[in-house]
C-alpha positions in Angstrom: -19.9 -53.1 15.3 -22.8 -53.2 13.1 -23.3 -49.2 12.1 -26.2 -47.3 10.0 -25.2 -44.0 9.2 -28.1 -41.2 8.5 -26.9 -38.3 6.5 -29.0 -36.1 3.4 -25.2 -35.1 2.4 -24.0 -37.6 -0.2 -20.5 -37.1 0.2 -20.3 -37.0 3.8 -22.6 -40.1 3.8 -20.2 -42.4 1.5 -17.0 -40.4 3.3 -18.4 -41.5 6.6 -19.1 -45.4 5.0 -15.8 -45.6 3.4 -13.9 -44.6 6.5 -15.3 -47.3 8.9 -15.4 -50.1 6.4 -11.8 -49.2 6.3 -11.8 -49.3 9.8 -13.5 -52.9 9.5 -16.5 -51.9 10.8 -19.8 -53.3 9.1 -21.8 -50.7 7.4 -24.9 -52.4 7.2 -26.8 -49.4 5.5 -26.5 -45.4 4.8 -30.0 -43.3 4.4 -30.6 -40.1 3.3 -33.8 -39.0 5.2 -35.1 -40.1 8.7 -37.9 -42.4 7.3 -34.8 -44.5 5.5 -32.6 -44.2 8.6 -35.7 -45.5 10.6 -36.4 -48.4 8.1 -32.5 -49.4 8.1 -32.1 -49.6 11.9 -36.0 -51.4 12.0 -34.1 -54.2 9.1 -30.8 -54.0 10.3 -30.8 -54.0 14.1 -27.0 -52.2 14.4 -25.2 -51.7 17.3 -25.0 -48.0 16.6 -26.9 -45.3 14.8 -24.6 -42.5 13.4 -27.3 -39.5 12.4 -27.2 -35.3 11.1 -29.5 -33.2 13.3 -30.6 -31.5 10.4 -32.3 -33.7 7.6 -35.2 -33.3 5.2 -37.8 -32.2 4.8 -37.4 -28.8 7.0 -33.7 -29.2 7.7 -34.2 -28.5 11.6 -34.6 -31.4 13.8 -35.9 -34.2 11.8 -32.0 -35.9 12.9 -33.1 -35.8 16.8 -36.6 -36.7 16.2 -35.4 -39.9 14.2 -33.3 -40.6 17.1 -35.7 -40.5 19.5 -38.2 -42.6 17.5 -35.2 -45.2 17.3 -34.2 -45.5 20.6 -37.9 -46.1 21.8 -38.0 -48.9 19.4 -34.7 -50.4 20.0 -34.1 -49.4 23.7 -30.5 -50.8 23.2 -29.7 -48.6 20.6 -26.4 -46.3 21.0 -26.8 -43.3 18.8 -24.0 -40.8 17.9 -25.5 -37.2 16.4 -23.7 -35.0 14.0 -24.3 -31.7 14.0 -22.7 -28.7 11.6 -23.2 -26.2 14.5 -23.3 -26.2 18.3 -27.1 -26.9 19.3 -26.5 -26.0 22.8 -30.8 -26.7 24.1 -30.4 -30.5 22.3 -26.7 -30.8 24.2 -27.9 -30.2 27.6 -31.4 -31.8 27.2 -28.8 -35.0 26.2 -26.6 -34.6 28.8 -29.2 -34.0 31.8 -31.0 -37.3 30.6 -28.3 -39.0 32.3 -28.7 -41.8 29.5 -25.8 -43.7 28.2 -24.9 -44.7 24.8 -25.4 -41.7 23.4 -23.4 -39.1 21.8 -23.0 -35.8 20.3 -20.3 -34.4 17.9 -19.4 -31.5 15.4 -19.0 -32.6 12.0 -15.8 -31.1 11.9 -14.7 -34.0 14.3 -15.1 -36.6 11.7 -12.0 -35.2 10.2 -9.8 -36.3 13.3 -10.2 -39.9 12.8 -9.2 -40.9 15.9 -10.9 -38.6 18.2 -13.9 -39.7 15.6 -13.4 -43.4 16.3 -12.8 -42.9 19.6 -16.4 -41.2 20.4 -18.4 -44.2 18.3 -16.9 -46.9 20.1 -17.4 -45.3 23.6 -21.1 -44.7 22.8 -21.4 -48.3 21.2 -19.6 -49.6 24.8 -22.6 -47.7 26.6 -20.8 -44.6 27.4 -21.2 -40.7 26.6 -19.2 -39.0 23.8 -19.6 -34.6 24.2 -17.8 -32.7 21.8 -15.3 -30.4 23.6 -16.6 -27.5 21.6 -20.5 -27.8 23.0 -18.5 -28.4 26.6 -16.5 -25.3 26.3 -19.7 -23.1 25.3 -21.9 -24.7 27.5 -19.3 -23.8 30.6 -19.6 -20.1 29.6 -23.1 -20.0 30.3 -23.0 -21.4 33.7 -24.4 -18.5 36.2 -21.9 -16.7 38.2 -23.2 -17.6 41.5 -22.7 -21.4 40.8 -20.6 -23.6 42.7 -18.5 -24.1 39.9 -17.0 -20.9 40.7 -15.1 -22.9 43.4 -13.0 -24.8 40.7 -9.5 -24.1 39.3 -8.8 -23.5 36.2 -7.2 -26.9 36.0 -10.5 -29.0 37.7 -12.5 -26.9 35.2 -10.7 -28.6 32.2 -10.7 -32.3 33.9 -14.3 -31.6 34.9 -14.9 -30.6 30.8 -13.0 -33.7 30.1 -15.2 -35.6 32.3 -18.4 -34.2 30.4 -16.9 -35.5 27.4 -17.3 -39.2 28.6 -13.4 -39.5 29.5 -12.2 -42.1 31.7 -9.4 -41.0 34.4 -6.4 -42.5 31.8 -7.8 -40.7 28.9 -7.9 -37.6 30.8 -4.3 -37.8 32.4 -3.5 -38.6 28.2 -5.1 -35.4 27.2 -3.4 -33.6 29.9 -0.1 -34.6 29.8 -0.8 -35.4 33.9 0.0 -38.8 35.9 -3.7 -40.6 36.5 -2.7 -40.0 40.2 -3.1 -36.3 39.6 -6.5 -36.6 37.5 -7.3 -38.8 40.7 -6.9 -36.1 43.5 -8.1 -33.3 40.8 -11.5 -35.1 41.0 -11.9 -35.8 44.5 -11.4 -31.8 44.4 -14.0 -31.2 42.5 -16.0 -33.7 44.4 -15.3 -31.7 47.3 -16.0 -28.0 46.2 -19.5 -29.3 44.4 -20.3 -31.1 48.2 -20.5 -34.0 46.5 -20.0 -36.5 49.7 -18.8 -40.3 49.5 -21.7 -41.4 51.5 -24.1 -40.2 48.1 -25.6 -43.1 47.0 -25.3 -41.5 43.2 -22.6 -41.8 41.1 -20.5 -38.8 42.0 -18.8 -38.5 38.4 -22.0 -38.3 36.9 -23.7 -35.7 39.3 -20.8 -33.4 39.1 -21.0 -33.3 35.5 -24.8 -32.9 35.8 -24.6 -30.6 38.1 -22.9 -28.0 35.9 -24.8 -29.3 32.7 -28.1 -28.1 34.6 -26.8 -25.0 35.8 -25.9 -24.1 32.1 -29.5 -25.4 31.1 -30.6 -22.6 33.5 -28.5 -20.2 32.3 -29.6 -20.7 28.5 -32.3 -18.2 27.3 
Protein backbone atom coordinates (compact mmCIF):
# COMPACT_ATOMS: atom_id res chain seq x y z
CA UNK A 1 0.00 0.00 0.00
CA UNK A 2 1.43 3.38 -1.05
CA UNK A 3 0.65 6.30 1.30
CA UNK A 4 1.08 10.08 1.23
CA UNK A 5 0.92 11.89 4.60
CA UNK A 6 -0.05 15.58 4.90
CA UNK A 7 0.33 17.00 8.41
CA UNK A 8 1.73 20.40 9.39
CA UNK A 9 3.03 19.21 12.77
CA UNK A 10 6.50 17.80 11.90
CA UNK A 11 6.63 15.51 14.94
CA UNK A 12 3.29 13.86 14.17
CA UNK A 13 4.09 13.76 10.46
CA UNK A 14 7.37 11.93 10.98
CA UNK A 15 5.87 9.75 13.70
CA UNK A 16 3.16 8.58 11.31
CA UNK A 17 5.73 7.90 8.62
CA UNK A 18 7.87 5.83 11.00
CA UNK A 19 4.84 3.88 12.22
CA UNK A 20 3.66 3.02 8.72
CA UNK A 21 7.11 2.11 7.47
CA UNK A 22 7.54 -0.17 10.48
CA UNK A 23 4.38 -1.92 9.25
CA UNK A 24 6.08 -2.36 5.84
CA UNK A 25 3.81 0.18 4.15
CA UNK A 26 5.26 2.36 1.40
CA UNK A 27 5.25 6.00 2.57
CA UNK A 28 5.84 7.67 -0.80
CA UNK A 29 5.98 11.25 0.52
CA UNK A 30 5.16 13.51 3.45
CA UNK A 31 3.86 17.08 3.17
CA UNK A 32 3.39 20.05 5.48
CA UNK A 33 0.98 22.13 3.38
CA UNK A 34 -2.10 21.41 1.25
CA UNK A 35 -0.28 22.29 -1.98
CA UNK A 36 2.63 20.03 -1.12
CA UNK A 37 0.10 17.27 -0.44
CA UNK A 38 -1.61 17.72 -3.81
CA UNK A 39 1.73 17.79 -5.62
CA UNK A 40 2.81 14.59 -3.85
CA UNK A 41 -0.48 12.86 -4.66
CA UNK A 42 -0.17 13.87 -8.33
CA UNK A 43 3.43 12.63 -8.45
CA UNK A 44 3.13 9.36 -6.54
CA UNK A 45 -0.49 8.28 -7.14
CA UNK A 46 -0.87 6.71 -3.66
CA UNK A 47 -3.51 4.18 -2.67
CA UNK A 48 -4.46 6.31 0.32
CA UNK A 49 -3.75 9.87 1.50
CA UNK A 50 -3.72 10.80 5.19
CA UNK A 51 -4.55 14.49 5.65
CA UNK A 52 -4.88 16.76 8.65
CA UNK A 53 -8.11 18.82 8.70
CA UNK A 54 -6.51 22.10 9.81
CA UNK A 55 -3.46 23.12 7.81
CA UNK A 56 -1.73 26.37 6.79
CA UNK A 57 -2.33 29.13 6.09
CA UNK A 58 -5.56 29.61 8.09
CA UNK A 59 -5.67 26.30 9.98
CA UNK A 60 -9.42 25.92 9.38
CA UNK A 61 -10.46 23.53 6.61
CA UNK A 62 -7.52 23.50 4.20
CA UNK A 63 -7.04 19.77 4.66
CA UNK A 64 -10.67 19.07 3.79
CA UNK A 65 -10.48 21.19 0.66
CA UNK A 66 -7.26 19.45 -0.33
CA UNK A 67 -8.94 16.07 0.18
CA UNK A 68 -11.85 17.09 -2.07
CA UNK A 69 -9.46 18.40 -4.73
CA UNK A 70 -7.37 15.21 -4.58
CA UNK A 71 -10.46 13.03 -5.00
CA UNK A 72 -11.57 15.15 -7.95
CA UNK A 73 -8.20 14.65 -9.62
CA UNK A 74 -7.89 10.99 -8.68
CA UNK A 75 -11.39 9.47 -8.18
CA UNK A 76 -10.06 6.15 -6.88
CA UNK A 77 -7.99 7.74 -4.13
CA UNK A 78 -8.82 6.67 -0.59
CA UNK A 79 -8.60 9.46 2.00
CA UNK A 80 -8.21 9.23 5.76
CA UNK A 81 -8.71 12.60 7.47
CA UNK A 82 -7.26 13.33 10.92
CA UNK A 83 -8.49 16.00 13.32
CA UNK A 84 -7.69 17.06 16.86
CA UNK A 85 -11.39 17.81 17.47
CA UNK A 86 -14.78 16.49 16.44
CA UNK A 87 -15.81 18.51 13.40
CA UNK A 88 -19.46 17.47 13.32
CA UNK A 89 -20.45 19.31 10.17
CA UNK A 90 -17.66 17.66 8.21
CA UNK A 91 -18.34 14.23 9.70
CA UNK A 92 -22.01 14.29 8.73
CA UNK A 93 -21.20 15.55 5.23
CA UNK A 94 -18.65 12.79 4.81
CA UNK A 95 -20.95 10.04 6.02
CA UNK A 96 -24.17 11.12 4.34
CA UNK A 97 -22.35 11.33 1.03
CA UNK A 98 -22.52 7.56 0.84
CA UNK A 99 -19.09 7.26 -0.84
CA UNK A 100 -16.53 4.63 0.16
CA UNK A 101 -12.80 4.94 0.62
CA UNK A 102 -13.15 7.69 3.22
CA UNK A 103 -12.29 7.87 6.88
CA UNK A 104 -12.39 10.40 9.71
CA UNK A 105 -10.39 9.81 12.88
CA UNK A 106 -9.39 11.90 15.86
CA UNK A 107 -5.61 12.24 16.18
CA UNK A 108 -5.66 10.56 19.57
CA UNK A 109 -6.69 7.37 17.74
CA UNK A 110 -3.24 7.22 16.10
CA UNK A 111 -1.78 6.22 19.47
CA UNK A 112 -3.97 3.12 19.45
CA UNK A 113 -1.90 1.55 16.73
CA UNK A 114 -4.01 -1.53 16.03
CA UNK A 115 -7.23 0.50 15.69
CA UNK A 116 -5.51 3.10 13.53
CA UNK A 117 -4.03 0.52 11.16
CA UNK A 118 -7.34 -1.31 10.94
CA UNK A 119 -9.05 1.94 9.95
CA UNK A 120 -6.36 2.73 7.39
CA UNK A 121 -6.66 -0.68 5.73
CA UNK A 122 -10.46 -0.47 5.75
CA UNK A 123 -10.40 2.90 3.99
CA UNK A 124 -7.75 1.74 1.50
CA UNK A 125 -10.01 -1.22 0.66
CA UNK A 126 -12.89 1.09 -0.23
CA UNK A 127 -14.70 1.04 3.09
CA UNK A 128 -15.32 3.73 5.68
CA UNK A 129 -13.75 4.32 9.08
CA UNK A 130 -15.36 6.81 11.46
CA UNK A 131 -13.99 7.61 14.89
CA UNK A 132 -16.17 6.15 17.67
CA UNK A 133 -16.22 9.52 19.48
CA UNK A 134 -17.60 11.19 16.35
CA UNK A 135 -20.33 8.57 16.09
CA UNK A 136 -21.16 8.95 19.79
CA UNK A 137 -21.55 12.72 19.50
CA UNK A 138 -23.73 12.38 16.43
CA UNK A 139 -25.99 9.96 18.29
CA UNK A 140 -26.50 12.45 21.12
CA UNK A 141 -27.73 15.10 18.65
CA UNK A 142 -30.47 13.04 17.02
CA UNK A 143 -34.02 14.37 17.29
CA UNK A 144 -36.30 13.04 20.02
CA UNK A 145 -38.94 11.98 17.49
CA UNK A 146 -36.47 9.95 15.43
CA UNK A 147 -37.21 6.30 14.73
CA UNK A 148 -33.96 5.64 16.52
CA UNK A 149 -35.92 5.98 19.74
CA UNK A 150 -37.34 2.52 18.94
CA UNK A 151 -33.91 0.92 19.25
CA UNK A 152 -32.73 -0.82 22.38
CA UNK A 153 -29.41 0.26 23.98
CA UNK A 154 -27.67 -2.79 22.50
CA UNK A 155 -29.11 -2.11 19.05
CA UNK A 156 -27.81 1.46 19.29
CA UNK A 157 -24.36 0.07 20.10
CA UNK A 158 -24.51 -2.20 17.07
CA UNK A 159 -25.66 0.63 14.80
CA UNK A 160 -22.89 2.90 16.11
CA UNK A 161 -20.30 0.25 15.26
CA UNK A 162 -21.88 -0.17 11.84
CA UNK A 163 -21.43 3.58 11.37
CA UNK A 164 -17.74 3.25 12.21
CA UNK A 165 -17.51 0.90 9.23
CA UNK A 166 -17.17 -2.40 11.10
CA UNK A 167 -18.46 -5.67 9.68
CA UNK A 168 -20.47 -8.23 11.65
CA UNK A 169 -17.46 -10.24 12.86
CA UNK A 170 -15.63 -7.12 14.03
CA UNK A 171 -18.78 -5.91 15.81
CA UNK A 172 -19.12 -9.28 17.53
CA UNK A 173 -15.51 -9.05 18.69
CA UNK A 174 -15.94 -5.52 19.99
CA UNK A 175 -19.11 -6.40 21.94
CA UNK A 176 -17.91 -9.90 22.94
CA UNK A 177 -20.98 -11.63 21.49
CA UNK A 178 -21.51 -14.18 18.71
CA UNK A 179 -21.88 -13.38 15.03
CA UNK A 180 -25.39 -14.80 15.28
CA UNK A 181 -26.31 -12.31 18.01
CA UNK A 182 -25.05 -9.43 15.89
CA UNK A 183 -27.04 -10.68 12.90
CA UNK A 184 -30.17 -10.84 15.07
CA UNK A 185 -29.66 -7.27 16.33
CA UNK A 186 -29.14 -5.97 12.80
CA UNK A 187 -32.34 -7.65 11.59
CA UNK A 188 -34.18 -5.96 14.46
CA UNK A 189 -32.62 -2.59 13.58
CA UNK A 190 -33.81 -2.94 9.98
CA UNK A 191 -37.33 -3.76 11.16
CA UNK A 192 -37.53 -0.86 13.63
CA UNK A 193 -36.22 1.60 11.02
CA UNK A 194 -38.82 0.35 8.52
CA UNK A 195 -36.20 -0.97 6.11
CA UNK A 196 -37.93 -3.71 4.16
CA UNK A 197 -36.04 -6.73 2.72
CA UNK A 198 -37.59 -5.76 -0.61
CA UNK A 199 -35.71 -2.44 -0.64
CA UNK A 200 -33.31 -2.21 -3.55
CA UNK A 201 -30.76 -0.17 -1.58
CA UNK A 202 -28.25 -1.70 0.83
CA UNK A 203 -30.17 -1.79 4.11
CA UNK A 204 -26.99 -1.64 6.16
CA UNK A 205 -25.94 1.60 4.49
CA UNK A 206 -29.49 2.94 4.63
CA UNK A 207 -29.72 2.31 8.38
CA UNK A 208 -26.50 4.19 9.07
CA UNK A 209 -27.37 7.07 6.75
CA UNK A 210 -30.85 7.41 8.24
CA UNK A 211 -29.58 8.21 11.71
CA UNK A 212 -26.76 10.35 10.36
CA UNK A 213 -29.23 12.40 8.36
CA UNK A 214 -31.25 12.90 11.54
CA UNK A 215 -28.06 14.03 13.28
CA UNK A 216 -27.27 16.46 10.48
CA UNK A 217 -30.72 18.06 10.71
CA UNK A 218 -30.37 18.38 14.46
CA UNK A 219 -26.99 20.11 14.21
CA UNK A 220 -27.37 23.93 14.54
